[in-house]
N, C-alpha and C positions, 0 to 999 in steps of 0.2 A: 720367827728370831724375836726374843724381848728385848726392847731398847727403852731406857731413860734416859729423858731428856730435861736438863736442869733448867730453870727458868721460868718467866711468866709473862713474859712481853710478845710483840706483836714478832719478833725474831723466832720464838720458839714455837708459837703458831705456823709461821713460815714452816720451819725444818721440820715439824711433825706433821704437817699436811705433805709436803714432797716425799717424805719417809714412809707415807700411808700410800704413796702412788705405787711402792715397789712392786717386783714382780715375786720377790721374796716375802711368804707369809709372815706379816710382821704384825705383834703386837706390842704397841707405845703406853709409853707410862708419862707424866709430865709432873715436875715437881717445885713449885706448887703448880704451877699451868693457870690458866683464865677460862673463862665462857667459851673461849673458840676451840682450846684445845677438848674440853669437857668433851665435845660434839662426836672428835676422833681417835681420842685416848683417854686412858684412865686418870687424871688429876690423882696428885698425893699431898696433902698438906703438910709438906717439908719445908722449910728454908733450904735454900741454896749452899748456905755455908754449916749447915747441921750434917758435919761427915758421919756423927755416929747414925744417926736417923740416917741417911742416905745409905750406910751398909745394911742395916735392917731390912730397906726398901728392897735394895739388891740381891739379898740371900732369901727373902720373904717371895719375890716375885719372880724367880731366877732370870734376873737381868743378864744379857749377854753383851753388853756394849751400853756405856754411856756418854752420851754428848753434852758437853756442857757449854751454854748459851753464853752466860754473862760472865765477866772478868773478876769479879769477886772471890768467887771458889777457885780460880785458877791462880790468881794471885796468892793465896791463901794454900795452897798448896792441895789441892783436891786428888790432882793425878798421882802425887809423892803418896798421897795415903793409900791410894789403892794397889801401887807397887809395893808400900810395906806391910801390907797386909798379906798375910796368907792366903786369907779366906776369898781377898778382891783382887789377889795379882795377875790372876788370868783373865779378867775383865777387861776388855779394852776402853781406853778414854780417849774420846775425840778434844784432843785440847791441849797446851803444851805444858810441860812440869814447872815448878815453882820458878827454877833459876831462870827458864826462858821467858815465862810469864811477867819478870821484871821490867820486859819491854813496853809494858802497858804500867805496870806497878810505879815505876821510877822515873820520870822525865828524863832526870840526870844520867840514868841508866840509858835510855834510848838515845840521848846526845852522844854519850861516851862510846857507845857501840858505833853509829852513824859516823863517829869523827874517826873511829880506829879502822874502819872497814872502808874509809875511801867514799861514803855514800853522801852525794850532794844533800845539804841540810842548810838552815840558817847559822849565823855565828852565834854563839851563845857563851855566858858563862853562870855558872850555880853559886848561891849564896845562902848562909844563913844567919841566925840572929847573931853571930858571934863577928861577921864581917859584914854589918850592915852597910857601914861607913863606905866599904870597899865596894858594895852595892850600889851605894848614890853614885859614888866616883865613875861607874861602870855606866850607868845610864845618862850623866853628864858627856858620854861619847859618840851617845846615839842621835839619830835624828828620830824624829816621832814618825808616826806612834809606836808606842814602846809596848812591847808585849811580857808580860809577869805569867810565867804558868807555875801552880804549884806541882810540887815535884811527884806528892802521889795520889791515890785515886780521891777525887773531889765530885763523883756524881755528876761529871761533865761539865761543874761549874766553876772550875778551878783556873780558868783561862781568862785574866784581863788585858784589853787592849786599851791602851789608852792615850791621848792625842799630849796631854798638858803633862810638861817634865815634872812639875810639883805635885801633881797628884798621882803618879806614877811612883815617886820617892814615897807619898804618902801612904799608898797602898801595897808598896814593898815594905814598911813597917808594920801596918796592919796585918798583912801574912806571915811575917816573920816573928813578931814579938807578939802580936796580939793575936795569933792563932787564928785570924778569918776564915780559914778552913780546917783546921783542926792539927792533928797530927800531919793531915798530907802537905801544908806547907811549913813546916818544919824546914823544909831546903825550897827555896826559890830558883827554877831557872828564867833566868831574863834573856831573850832573845831577840836578835835584828827581825825587823820588820819585812816579810817579802808580800810584795805587790803581785798579785796574780789573781786567777782565778781556779778554785780547787775540785778537785776529783778524790774518788778512793779508788784502790785496785786491790782486788782478793786474790789471795795465793793460798793452795792447800797445798801442805806437803806432811809426808809419811816418814820425815827427819832424812831421807836420802834424796829422792824426787820430788818434784813438785808439779803443780797444775795453776796455771793463771787463769782465774774467772774472769768475767767481764766485770769493765769498769762501771763507775757507777756515780751519780752526784749527788750528794744530799743538802737540804735548805735546813742550816740550823736554826735561825732566826724568828721570832714570833711574828715580826711584823711585814709587810708588804715592802718589795725592795731589799728584801734583807736587814732591816730595821728593828729596832727592841732588843729584848735579853734573848741569852742563848736558851735554847731549850736541845732536848733528848734528840729532834730531828723533824721536822715538818713535812718531809717528803722527799721522794728521792726518784732518779730517774736513768735508766742503763739501755743501752750504753750511752757514754759521752760521747755528744757530736763532733766535740773539737778534739778528741783523742783520736787521730788518723793513724796509718799504720806507722809513719816515720816517728812520730810521738811516741808510740807505744814500743817500739825497737829503742828509744831510748830509754825508757821504763823499765824495760825488761835487762837491758845490759848493764845501765848504772846504778838501779834500786833492786830488781829483784831478785838477778844471782848474785851480786857482793851478799844482798842479806842472806841469802840460801847458805851459802859459803860461810858468811860471818858467823852464823849458828852453830856449824861445825867445827868452825877454826877455834873458837870460844869452849865449844863442849856445852852447847846449851842445847837437850833434848826437846825436838819439837814433833809433836805429832798433831796438826789441827790449822786454824785458818790463821794466817797472817794478815790484818786490816792496815793498809799502809796509805795514809792520808799525805797526799801529794797538794802542790802548787805548781801550777805551769806559768814560769815568769819568763817570759819572751815565747821562745821556742823548749826551753827546758824544763825537767822537772825537778822538784826539789821536794824531799819528804818534811812535813812537817809533824807527823808523828808516827808511831806503831800502835795498834791494838793486837791483841791476841785472840780474839775470836770476831766472828761475823760481825757488822753494825748493824743499828737499827736505826732509822727504815731500810736500809740498803739491802736487808736479805731479801726485804717485800719485793724487789724488783731484781735481784739476781738470780733466787734460787727458782723462781717461776719460768724463768728463761734456760733452766737447766732440764736437758731432755734424758741427759744420762741417769740410770737408777741411784739413787744416793744412798741405799745400802750396799749396795756395791763399791761405790766411792769408798764410802767407811771403812769398809772391810777390807779395802786394799790398802788404807791409812791404816790400819792397825798390823797388816801383814807385810809392811812395808813394799807393796807390789803396784805402787799408784802409777808407775810407768807404763805398765799394762792396762790401763785404762785410759778411753779415749773420751774426752768430754765433749758431748754435743750439743750446742746452744739453739735457741731460737732465733732465729735473726730479727725477729720484730723490735721495736721499741717496748720498754715495759714500764711503768711511771708508777708511785704510788703516792697518795695524800692523805696525811693524816690528819684527822680531826681530833680536837683537845677539847678538855674543859673550860669552861668560863674562868679567866683567873689564872691559869695556865701559862708561864710557869712560876707563877708565886700562888697563893694560895687558891685554893679551889675546892669544890663541892665533889664528894661521891655521891654514888646509892642513887644515881637517876637512871629512872627507865630509859631504854634506847627502843625504838621503835622502826619499822622500814627493813629490816635484816634479811626478810625473808623475801622481797621483793625481785622477781626473776630477773637476771641480769647475766651480761659475761664476765662481770667485772668481779675479782676475790676480793672477798674481806675478811683481813686477818686482825684478829683482836688483840692490843695491847694492854688495855687497862679495863679489864670487864672480869664482873663474875657473877654468879647466879643467886639469887635473893627471892626466896619464895618461888621460884618456877619462873621469875624473870633474868631477863638479862639487863643489868645494871652497870653505870660507870664503878670503875672503880681505881681510877689514876687521872692524871694529866692527860696522858697521851692514850686515848681510848681506842680507835679504827684506824685502820691505813687501808684503804680502798684500792686495789692494783688493777692495771687496766693493761692492755696491748694496744697498738698501733702500728701502722706502718712510719710513721714518725713520733718525735715525742708530745707534738700538739695534738694529734689524732688521739692518744691512747690519754693525755691530760683530759684532753673533751670528754670521753668515756668515763674517767674516775670523778670528772666534775657532775657528771648527768646521773653516776648511782648515787653522790653523796646527797645530791638533791631531795632523795626517797628515802634517807636516815636522818631520824632527830632525835635527840634529846636535850633536856636543860641547857641552855647557852653553848650550844653547840658552836665551834670555830675551827678554821681550817684557811691555809692561805690560797688564793685564788690566782695567785701571779706565779708559780713555780715555773719554771724554764724562763723567765724573764730575760735572764742574765746569755741565754744561749744564744739568741737571735743575729 
C-alpha cells in the first residue's frame, strides 16, 4: 500500500515510523519530510499546502491513502480538494474536511461549538476592531490573569496571558488594530483564566465511531519550571499520572461524547484525529482548545505506545469500521524530550551538523527540524530532535531519554531538564 504523509516534523516522522511497522507491505512517501523520514520513506520536495503538486504526486506514485500531519492544509481544505477531484476522490484522506477543521482554524468557532453542545470551557467573548471599547469593558469585568487569543492560526504564538489590566488592553489593541498576528488576530477571543494543570486527550473518529487514545502532557515553555516564552513543545509524557479512572470517565462523558455527537449534529464531516486540550480544575475537566490533528510532541509518546497496526486503524477510519478495531496500548510510560537550537523560540541558526545519532540505545529518536546536507544530518529548524524512551514510570522513562541526549550534540543544543516537575 502506498501512503503519503504530509508534513516535516517529529509528528510526521513518528507516524511514518509506526506505519512502517505494519504487517501490510507499505511504501511510504513524506512531503516534504526531514532527515529522519528519509531513512524509512521517500521524501518529496512539496509544500503541505501546494495542492496541485500533491495531486501530481498522488497520481505519479499511485498513492492509496493520504495522512495529514499539520493543521494548515486541513484548515485550507485539502480533504475537500480530494473529494472534489474525480481523479482523487477515491483516495482516503486521514484528516477532517474544511468545515470541521474550523475547530482549530477559528477560536471563536470552537468556543461557539463548545457552548452550543454544553461542553465545559472557560467563559469568553470575541471582539473585532469595531468593538474594541467593548473589549476593554469586558476586560474590566475579569480578574487577572487575562487570556487573549488570536482567532485564527498563528503558528502557536497567538495566545497571550497577562497579569496587568493596562497591558492586556494595550495588547488587545495591538492584536485588533495593529494586526500583531496578521489576519489571525482580526478577531480576538478574550476568556476567563482557568487555574489548574493541563493535559491532552486524543480521539480518532471515522465520522460515526471513535476510539480514545492515551492521554499526554506536554511542556510548552522554553525555561525550567514552565517559565519563559511559549514554544511548539519541549517534551511530553504519556500517560498522565493524575488522569485516573474517575477523571477519565468525566472526560469521556462531559467532553468526548458530546464532541463526537456535536460534530454529527452540526453536519461537520470528520475522519481523523481530534486533539482536545484540557485543564483539570479541581477534579473537573474543562476544554481549552481543539486541534484537528495529532499534537507534537505528544505524538512522539502516544503512537509509540500503540501496539495495534496503524495501517489497519487508518483503513478502518477510511471505511467507517473503526468500531471493529480494538486498540492495544503498551502499559508502560513513554516520555519524549525535545532538543532545540540555541535561541529558539526566537532567532536561531540552521545548518549545524548533528553527531551521536548512531549511538546504540533503546531510545527512539524522531527528527523534527533536520535535513541532509552534503551527506550529513544537520539542523533545519528550532525544534531539532525528540528523544523518546519507555519506563515503568515517567521518572524512569525520562532518565533514559536524558541519558540518550548526553550522547547527541550540535551547536548550542538545549533541552529542558526538569520535565515532570509538576507531577510529584
